[in-house]
C-alpha positions, 0 to 999 in steps of 0.5 A, spaced: 044 133 228 049 137 222 049 133 215 057 131 218 054 128 225 050 124 222 054 121 216 059 119 221 055 116 226 051 112 220 059 109 219 059 108 227 054 104 225 050 108 231 043 111 229 043 119 227 038 123 228 035 121 221 037 118 215 042 121 212 041 122 204 047 124 200 048 127 193 054 124 189 056 123 181 048 128 180 049 130 171 048 137 170 042 136 166 040 133 173 042 138 177 039 143 173 032 141 172 031 140 180 035 147 181 037 152 175 040 152 170 048 152 170 048 152 178 054 148 180 055 141 184 057 144 191 050 150 191 046 144 189 049 140 195 045 146 198 040 147 194 037 139 196 041 139 203 046 133 203 049 131 208 055 130 204 058 134 199 063 129 195 070 132 191 073 128 187 081 125 187 081 126 180 081 133 177 079 135 169 082 141 170 089 138 169 086 134 163 089 136 155 083 137 149 086 133 143 080 135 140 072 136 140 073 129 143 078 126 146 083 129 151 088 127 155 089 126 162 094 127 168 095 120 167 097 119 160 090 117 159 086 118 152 079 119 154 073 119 148 067 123 150 061 124 147 056 130 145 051 129 151 057 127 156 061 133 155 054 136 157 053 132 163 059 130 166 064 134 164 070 129 162 068 123 163 068 118 158 071 112 156 079 110 157 081 108 148 089 109 150 094 108 155 101 110 155 105 103 158 103 099 152 109 095 153 113 092 159 118 097 158 114 103 157 114 103 164 120 105 167 120 111 163 113 112 165 113 119 170 106 118 174 102 126 176 105 130 181 100 129 187 102 136 191 100 141 184 096 146 187 091 146 182 089 139 183 087 141 192 083 147 189 076 145 188 077 141 196 080 147 199 073 151 197 069 144 199 073 144 207 071 151 207 065 151 206 062 145 208 067 143 215 063 141 221 057 143 216 056 136 212 062 131 210 066 132 206 067 125 203 075 124 198 073 120 193 078 118 189 080 110 185 084 104 188 091 103 185 087 097 179 081 102 176 088 107 174 092 101 172 087 099 168 087 106 164 094 105 163 094 099 160 088 097 158 083 092 161 085 087 157 092 087 158 092 087 165 088 083 166 094 078 162 097 081 166 095 078 172 095 072 169 101 071 165 107 076 168 105 077 175 111 080 176 110 087 172 103 087 175 105 088 182 110 093 180 105 098 176 100 097 182 105 098 187 106 105 183 100 107 183 096 105 189 103 109 192 102 116 188 094 114 192 096 113 199 100 121 197 094 124 194 090 121 201 094 124 205 093 130 203 087 131 202 085 128 210 090 134 212 087 140 208 081 137 210 078 131 208 073 126 213 072 120 209 075 116 204 071 113 198 075 109 193 071 107 187 073 100 183 069 095 179 071 089 180 064 087 179 059 084 174 052 083 175 053 076 176 058 076 180 065 078 180 070 080 174 076 075 177 077 070 181 078 069 188 086 068 187 087 074 183 082 078 187 087 075 193 093 078 190 092 085 186 086 087 189 084 085 196 092 088 199 091 095 196 085 096 200 087 093 206 093 099 205 087 105 204 083 103 209 089 103 214 091 110 212 085 112 212 084 108 219 091 112 221 089 120 219 083 119 223 078 117 218 073 112 214 074 109 209 068 108 204 068 102 198 066 102 192 065 096 188 058 096 182 055 089 182 054 082 185 060 083 192 057 077 196 063 073 194 068 078 196 064 081 203 068 077 208 073 080 205 072 087 204 071 087 212 077 083 214 081 088 209 078 094 214 073 098 211 068 102 215 062 102 208 060 100 202 057 103 196 052 103 193 049 096 194 046 095 186 039 092 187 039 089 181 045 086 181 041 082 186 045 085 193 039 085 197 040 091 203 036 088 208 040 081 207 046 085 207 044 089 214 042 082 217 049 078 215 053 085 215 050 090 219 054 090 226 061 091 221 060 095 216 056 101 214 051 100 209 051 106 203 046 105 196 039 101 194 035 106 190 037 104 184 039 108 177 037 103 172 030 103 172 027 106 178 029 113 178 029 114 170 023 110 169 019 109 175 013 113 178 014 118 184 010 115 188 014 108 187 020 112 188 017 113 196 016 106 196 022 103 195 024 109 200 021 106 205 023 100 203 029 101 204 030 104 211 025 099 213 030 094 211 036 098 212 036 103 217 034 100 224 038 101 229 043 105 225 049 106 219 044 106 214 046 112 209 041 114 202 043 115 196 042 112 188 046 105 187 051 108 182 050 115 179 046 120 178 046 119 170 041 124 166 036 118 164 034 119 171 027 123 172 030 129 177 022 128 180 024 121 181 030 124 184 028 130 189 022 125 191 028 119 194 031 127 198 024 128 200 021 120 202 027 120 207 027 126 211 020 124 211 020 116 214 027 116 216 027 120 222 028 117 228 025 112 232 023 109 225 016 108 225 015 101 228 008 099 224 013 101 217 019 097 218 015 091 220 010 092 213 016 094 208 021 089 210 019 084 207 017 087 201 022 088 194 021 092 189 027 091 186 023 084 184 019 087 178 025 089 174 030 083 174 029 079 169 
C-alpha cells in the first residue's frame, strides 16, 4: 500500500498493511540532526518516509517583519518570536497585539484574500510531488484560534460571556474565510483537513459546556460537513483533556481526533474502547517528557503499548502528542518511526498486543 492508502484506510477505521506513521510540525534542528542541515520539511518527509505530508493554511511568506523579534501576519496580528523560534519554527511565536481592539474596529476590518496565489504555492508543490503516494493533509485553524489572536484570548472569552452577538459576528466572518480556504485547498488536491484549535488544559476544557456548544461546536460541524461534501476527511486537533467534549465531536461529524496527549490523561486504550467504532485516532507518543528525555528503549516500549491499545482492527495513525519542538531528542523521534514499522505490521503480533495493552508508559511522568 502507499502511504496515502494507509492513512485513508485508518481514517475509515479499517486495517491497512501496517500502522501509518506521520511527521508534522517538526522543528528544523530535529530534521537537521536526523537527516542533514537545512533539509526542507518536504525532503524530510521523504527521508523519514512519512505516510503523509502536512501543509499549513497559514502562509508565513505573507507576513511582514516589524523588527528582529516581531512580525505582523496576514490577519494583522503582531507576533513576538525569540531567537530560538526564528531558527526552529520560522514565523511562529506568541500573539501580542490584535487589530480588533473594539467592537467598532470589526466594521472596518478587511480579512486577507484567500485567493492570493502566493498562499497556495506550497500546497501545489506538495500535490505535484506526493499526490497518491502520501496523504496530503491541509492543516488549518478553526475560527476560534484566529479570533482570539485578532481580539486577544481574554477579551474573546469575555465577549462570549458579556457580548455574545459581537463574538458570533466575529466568528462567523472568520469561519467564512476558513471555509473559502478549505474549498480552494481541496480543489487543488488536498485529501484531508486537520483543524487546529486548542480548547483544553491538561485538566479539562478552558470553557464550560454552554459556551463551547454555542461558540465552538457549530464551526466544527460546519467544517466537517464541508469537507465531507468535498470528498475528504476531517481530523480535529486539540491538545489537553478532551473527555468531556468527545461525544460532541463525534456528533459534529469529525472523522479523527489528534493528538491524544497521554500526559493529559487521555489514555488511548480508553479512547479506543469507547470511540474506536466512530473515530480514527492519531497521536499519543508523548513530547513533553518521553521524546525529549526518555531513552530510545523507552520510546520503543511506548510505541508497542500504543499499537497494542489503539491499532487492533485498524483506525490508528501514529504521531507524537503535539509537535516536535527543539527539545525533542532526534534519536528518539527516529526511533518512533522505526519501532512503528517494526511492530505495526498487520496482522499484529497477538502476544505483543496481549502483553502491552495493559501497560501505561506515561504513568512515571504524571505527578
